[in-house]
C-alpha positions, 0 to 999 in steps of 0.5 A: 208251479202254476196250476194248469187247467185241464184242456177242453175237448174240442168238438167241431161241427162241420157245416155247409150251405143248406145245413139243417138247423135242428141237427146243428142245434143238437150239437150246440145243446149237448156240447156247446152249453157249459155245465160246470156243475157237472164237469169242468171243463166241459167241451169247447164247441165250434162251428166251421165251414169250407163255404163263404159265410154267412151260411144259409140254413135249409129253412132259408129264413135265416143264416149263420154268420159267426162261423170258423174256417175249415182249418178249425178241424185240425184242432178238433178232438171230435168232429160232428157232421150234422147232416150234409145237404149235398149228399148226391154231389162230390164234396170239395176236395179240401173238405175230404182231405181235412176229414182224412187228416182228422181220421189219421190223427185219431179224431173221433167223427160222428155224423147225423142223418145224411152226414154219413154220405160225407164220411163215405165219400172220404172213404172213412166208412169202407168196411165199417157198419154205419147208418143214416136216415131210413129214407137215404139208407138204400141210396147210401148202400148203392153209392158206397157198396163198401159200407155196411149200411144198417138201415134199421138202427138209431145209431152205430158206434164203429169205434172212431167213426159213429153215425146216427139216423135222422133228427132225434137219433142225433140226440141219442148219439151225442148223449152216447158220446157224453156217456163214453167221455164222462159216464152214465151219471153225467149223460143222464143229467144232461138228458134230464136237462134236455127232457129226453130219455136218458138213453135209447140203445143204438140197436133200437129201431129207427121208428116205432108205431107210438112212443111209450107215454110218459103218464103211466095212468094213461097207458099200461105199458108206461106203468109197467116200464116205470115199475120195472125200472124200480124192480130191476133186482127182481126176476122180470120175465115177460110173463111177469111184465105182461101180467102187470099190463093185464095182457097175454105175453104175446100181446104184450111183446107185440105192443112193447116192440111197437111202442119202443122198437125193441123187445122186453128182454133187450130193454130190461138188459139195457136198463140193468147195465145202465143202473150198473153204470150208475152204481159203479160210478157213485158207490163203492159197492163190490162188483158182486153186490152191484150185479145182485142189485141190478138183477144179474145175480153174479159178477160173471153175468154182469161182466158178460152183459157189460162187455157185450154192450159197452166193450169193457169190464165193470172194474175198468169202467169204475176205474175210469169214471170214479177217477173222473168224478173224484 
């Protein structure tokens, strides 16, 4: 019997006239570039539209010529809406109907920035949490009161429907999707290729006063972050972190939140879960030992935080991603 290659997961970006080049490029970069050294087959990425091509970009100086028709959505496993320029106008009925059909057949739908307005128009967000760019959050809540708008987060994973805030938050959401599909090790490798942080958690604030600098010699917070990642197996209370930064705990907490959009405790917990994911994927260490290596102390504590952040168990996660990497 002839060997049949695994079917590629199809990601279709739905665009219209006035599409933002950056948001569309995020999908092209994450899903469109083949990465056989990581996963083979990777995704198959297509761009489709209900408008007549060429599709004018929001920049106006160039257009997108090679675009598939709207019917391509019917074959998509994941649909990406990389912002929706006409957020204040009703979308074409055929676009709404196509999204509703996709939702009924179980396709995953992800939105970036104003893309949430289109899924809200289709009724797909009713009763669900969602986010958009902070500039549009009040508008989304006012137009669609049935949507639980979360204005202060990078992205929201509501299961089948996922939404992200503006611009760079789309990168975070797309890497989150890769992590769901292929595990933390693959998602981290893609992030390294893109020279972006491996993961900013969805609950992080949309913007911070200043990012943590990459060079630890220039900022004590960056040095503490680098040290903490290398010592996750140790106790890391805020007093220890603050002392390494030569700050009081109160000053350190304020500076850390301003720089990262989250608290030191939540950041440490997220880094521990990320390390646990990598160890579960790449080693055969018992779950109890993994818990100790990442600083949770016991398998029970690891299961609690794993379930809270990933909605699964360490054992189930290992079964899924050890099989995929085998």
